[in-house]
C-alpha positions as CSV (number, residue, x, y, z in Angstrom):
1,X,1.9,-2.0,-11.9
2,X,4.9,0.9,-11.7
3,X,8.3,-0.6,-12.3
4,X,10.5,-1.0,-8.8
5,X,14.5,-1.3,-9.1
6,X,15.2,-4.5,-8.1
7,X,17.7,-5.0,-5.2
8,X,20.3,-6.2,-8.0
9,X,20.2,-2.6,-9.4
10,X,20.5,-0.9,-6.2
11,X,23.9,0.0,-4.8
12,X,24.7,-1.3,-1.7
13,X,24.5,1.3,0.7
14,X,23.2,1.9,4.0
15,X,20.0,3.5,2.7
16,X,19.5,0.8,0.4
17,X,19.5,-1.5,2.9
18,X,17.0,-0.3,4.8
19,X,14.6,0.1,1.9
20,X,15.3,-3.6,1.1
21,X,14.6,-4.6,4.5
22,X,11.7,-2.7,5.1
23,X,10.2,-3.4,1.5
24,X,9.9,-7.0,2.7
25,X,8.0,-6.1,5.6
26,X,5.5,-3.8,3.0
27,X,5.6,-6.9,1.4
28,X,4.6,-9.2,4.3
29,X,2.0,-6.9,5.1
30,X,0.6,-6.8,1.4
31,X,0.5,-10.8,1.3
32,X,-1.2,-10.5,4.7
33,X,-3.8,-8.1,3.6
34,X,-4.5,-10.3,0.3
35,X,-5.5,-13.3,2.2
36,X,-8.0,-11.2,3.8
37,X,-9.3,-10.4,0.7
38,X,-9.3,-14.3,0.2
39,X,-11.0,-14.6,3.8
40,X,-14.1,-11.9,2.8
41,X,-14.5,-13.9,-0.6
42,X,-15.1,-17.0,1.2
43,X,-17.3,-15.2,3.9
44,X,-19.3,-14.0,1.2
45,X,-20.1,-17.2,-0.7
46,X,-20.6,-19.0,2.8
47,X,-23.4,-16.2,3.5
48,X,-25.1,-16.5,0.1
49,X,-25.2,-20.4,0.7
50,X,-26.7,-20.3,4.4
51,X,-29.1,-17.9,3.3
52,X,-30.3,-19.4,0.2
53,X,-30.1,-23.2,1.2
54,X,-30.4,-23.0,4.9
55,X,-32.4,-19.7,5.4
56,X,-30.2,-19.7,8.1
57,X,-27.6,-16.4,7.5
58,X,-24.4,-15.8,9.3
59,X,-25.1,-14.0,12.4
60,X,-22.9,-10.8,12.3
61,X,-22.0,-10.7,8.9
62,X,-21.9,-7.3,8.0
63,X,-19.8,-6.5,10.7
64,X,-16.9,-9.1,10.4
65,X,-17.0,-7.6,6.7
66,X,-16.8,-3.8,8.3
67,X,-13.8,-5.1,10.8
68,X,-11.8,-6.8,7.9
69,X,-12.2,-4.1,5.4
70,X,-9.7,-2.2,6.7
71,X,-6.8,-4.6,7.3
72,X,-7.3,-5.1,3.4
73,X,-6.8,-1.2,2.5
74,X,-4.6,0.0,4.9
75,X,-2.2,-2.7,5.2
76,X,-1.1,-2.2,1.7
77,X,-0.5,1.9,1.8
78,X,2.7,1.5,1.9
79,X,3.8,-1.7,-0.3
80,X,1.7,0.4,-2.8
81,X,3.4,3.8,-2.4
82,X,6.9,2.0,-2.8
83,X,5.8,0.7,-6.3
84,X,3.8,3.8,-7.2
85,X,0.8,2.2,-7.7
86,X,-1.3,5.4,-6.3
87,X,-3.2,7.6,-8.2
88,X,-1.7,10.9,-8.8
89,X,-1.4,13.8,-11.2
90,X,2.0,13.6,-13.2
91,X,1.5,16.1,-16.0
92,X,3.3,19.1,-14.4
93,X,6.1,16.7,-13.0
94,X,6.6,14.5,-16.6
95,X,7.7,18.3,-17.8
96,X,10.3,18.4,-15.3
97,X,14.0,16.5,-16.0
98,X,17.0,16.1,-13.7
99,X,18.0,17.7,-10.1
100,X,14.3,20.3,-11.0
101,X,11.8,17.1,-11.3
102,X,13.4,15.5,-7.7
103,X,13.3,18.6,-6.1
104,X,9.0,18.8,-7.3
105,X,9.1,15.0,-6.1
106,X,10.9,15.9,-2.7
107,X,8.3,19.1,-2.1
108,X,5.3,16.5,-2.8
109,X,6.7,13.9,-0.3
110,X,7.1,16.6,2.5
111,X,3.5,17.7,1.7
112,X,2.7,13.8,1.9
113,X,5.0,13.4,5.4
114,X,2.9,16.1,6.8
115,X,-0.7,14.7,5.8
116,X,0.2,11.2,7.5
117,X,1.4,12.7,10.7
118,X,-2.0,14.3,10.9
119,X,-4.2,11.6,10.0
120,X,-1.7,9.2,12.3
121,X,-2.7,11.8,15.0
122,X,-6.3,11.6,14.2
123,X,-6.4,8.0,14.2
124,X,-4.8,7.3,17.2
125,X,-7.7,9.7,19.0
126,X,-10.4,7.4,17.5
127,X,-8.8,4.3,18.2
128,X,-8.3,5.3,21.9
129,X,-11.6,6.6,22.3
130,X,-13.6,3.5,20.9
131,X,-11.1,1.1,23.3
132,X,-11.7,3.0,26.1
133,X,-15.6,2.9,25.9
134,X,-15.8,-0.1,24.9
135,X,-17.6,0.3,21.6
136,X,-18.8,-2.4,19.5
137,X,-20.6,-3.2,16.1
138,X,-24.4,-3.1,16.0
139,X,-25.1,-6.3,15.2
140,X,-22.5,-9.4,16.3
141,X,-21.7,-6.5,19.0
142,X,-17.9,-7.0,18.3
143,X,-15.4,-4.9,19.3
144,X,-14.6,-2.2,16.9
145,X,-11.1,-1.1,18.3
146,X,-9.2,-3.0,16.0
147,X,-9.9,-2.1,12.6
148,X,-9.2,1.3,14.0
149,X,-6.4,0.3,15.3
150,X,-5.1,-1.1,12.0
151,X,-5.8,2.1,10.6
152,X,-3.5,3.9,12.7
153,X,-0.7,1.1,12.4
154,X,-1.2,1.4,8.3
155,X,-0.7,5.4,8.7
156,X,2.1,4.9,10.9
157,X,3.6,1.8,8.2
158,X,3.6,4.6,5.7
159,X,5.0,7.1,7.4
160,X,8.3,4.9,7.5
161,X,8.4,4.4,3.7
162,X,8.0,8.6,3.4
163,X,10.6,9.3,5.9
164,X,13.2,6.5,3.5
165,X,11.3,8.6,0.6
166,X,12.8,11.6,1.8
167,X,16.4,10.8,2.2
168,X,15.9,9.3,-1.1
169,X,15.0,12.3,-2.7
170,X,17.5,14.6,-0.5
171,X,20.4,11.7,-2.1
172,X,18.7,12.5,-5.4
173,X,18.8,16.1,-5.6
174,X,22.6,16.3,-5.0
175,X,23.2,13.4,-7.8
176,X,20.1,13.6,-10.1
177,X,22.1,11.1,-12.3
178,X,22.3,8.0,-9.2
179,X,20.3,5.2,-9.5
180,X,16.5,6.0,-7.6
181,X,16.8,4.6,-4.2
182,X,14.0,4.2,-1.7
183,X,11.8,6.7,-4.0
184,X,8.7,5.7,-6.2
185,X,9.4,5.5,-9.4
186,X,6.6,5.7,-11.9
187,X,7.3,3.2,-15.8
188,X,7.9,5.9,-18.3
189,X,4.6,4.8,-21.0
190,X,7.1,3.2,-23.1
191,X,8.1,0.8,-20.2
192,X,4.8,0.2,-19.3
193,X,3.6,-0.4,-22.8
194,X,6.3,-3.0,-22.9
195,X,5.6,-4.8,-19.6
196,X,2.3,-4.9,-20.7
197,X,3.0,-6.5,-23.9
198,X,5.7,-9.2,-22.4
199,X,2.7,-10.0,-19.8
200,X,0.6,-10.8,-23.0
201,X,3.2,-12.8,-24.5
202,X,3.5,-14.6,-22.1
203,X,-0.1,-15.6,-21.5
204,X,0.0,-16.7,-25.0
205,X,2.3,-18.9,-24.6
206,X,1.8,-20.4,-21.8
207,X,-0.9,-22.6,-23.0
208,X,1.4,-23.7,-25.8
209,X,3.9,-24.8,-22.9
210,X,1.2,-27.2,-21.6
């Protein structure tokens, strides 16, 4: 897992305060998504039990899964981006240092903003069409506009995070030695190894403490 600066490491600036407040919102949505994962697991177990024991499968189970999956994926987008948990290529980036590194990240962020804006435009059209036509799922005939709205909202939330990062990168280009604020910070190999070793030690020590 990526290592992000804690609130105590951030200077008390307007950008830092915005980042902290927005990250709390992202964390809430991520926890909400996690709750949906548990609900999906319970639904799968209930489906198996009803089918095998009572020979009565849950009607529309596949439709419920179809509606729940977008919430699990898209409400965690911004949170994942903030913690640098997204998959990306860093072979060239790792060769850069100081201002050159932050300039490269800045242009990558701009590209992502443009892509995200295009996705917002497209997903809004899909949601609006489904809402106006009253589209429903094939089995249980559930309305399918809510998951399409969630996809749109997920991209909007990510867009705001990218705008915060935009100003964070401008600050770092001007002051490369400053503490990163509002931008995803990938851990170094040493930091990642240390974090994994610490987690392993805690896992070993925990049974002994009990």
